[in-house]
N, C-alpha and C positions, 0 to 999 in steps of 0.2 A: 679785889676791892669792889669792883662794879660787876655785878653778876651777869649782865647782858653782854658784856664785852670781855671775852677771854683771850683775845689775841695779844701777843707780846711784841713790842717793837724791838727789832734787832739794833736799830740805831736811834735811841731816844734823843730828842732834840733838847738843847738847853732851854730853860724856861725863863722868860723875862717877867714883867709885871702881868699877872694873871688875875682875871676877875670872873665871877660867875655870870652867866648870861642872865640878864634881868627877866627874861621870859621863861625862866626855869623856877618852879616852885619846889620847895623841899619840906618834908615832914618827917620828924624823928618818930620811929615806931620801935620802942624798946632799944635794943642794941643796934638796930639797923636804921636806914634812912631810905625814904622813897623820894625820887625826883620825878617831876612831871614837866615835860617840855611843852609849853603852850602852843608853840608854832607847829609842832609835829604830832602832838597828841600821844607821844611815847612816854611810857613809865620806865624808870630805871631803879633797881634796888641796889643799895650799897650795904656791904657788910659793916661790922663794927669799926674796923680801921678806915675803910672808905668813908664812913659816916663822919668819923672824927676829922679826917682830912678835909671833907667838905665844910664842916662847921668852922674850922680854922680859916679856910679859904674865904668863906662867906663873911667872916669877921674882919676881912681885909688883910690877913697875913700873906706874905709872899711865900713861894715854895721853899725857900731856904729856911725861913723861920718855922714853917710848918714841919719840915723834916726835923729840925732841932727840937721842937716841942714834942713831936711824936716819939723821938728817940728817948726822951725823958719819961714819957708816959707808958711806952710799950717795951717789952723785953725783946729788942730786935737789934741786929747788927746794923750799924749806920750805913755801910755800903749796900747791904741788901735793901734797906729802906729807900735809899736813894734810887736804886734801879727800879724798885716797885713804884715809887712815886712818879718817876719819869714816864713809865709805862701807863700808869693811871691817868696822868695829865694828858698824855697823847690820846688816850681813849676818850676822855672827856672832851677834848678839843675836836676830835673826829666827829663826835655826836653833836657838836655845837652847844655843849653844856657850859663851856667856858670860852673866853676869848683873851687874846693878848691885847694890851693897851694900844698897841700900834695898828691893830686891825680895824 
């Protein structure tokens, strides 16, 4: 989903209330999305599914609702999507593109 982060977490952490970092700008470019972190000057490219995940997250949906919506929109096994989503969220968090409400 996020092209600059290819590592997979072996122990994904459960996600609580997640929100995009307010210092991250996003722009849809066709099927993909580009994120720009104002604090680090780093660009990130999201593929189509990552872009859709980001749009739903940015709209205020929690990860559980996002997975349900994406299961409806994409031909994907719910268990596979859950694992991919947890890995994706861990990558976003590691890069400080998102935060948990309690942070």
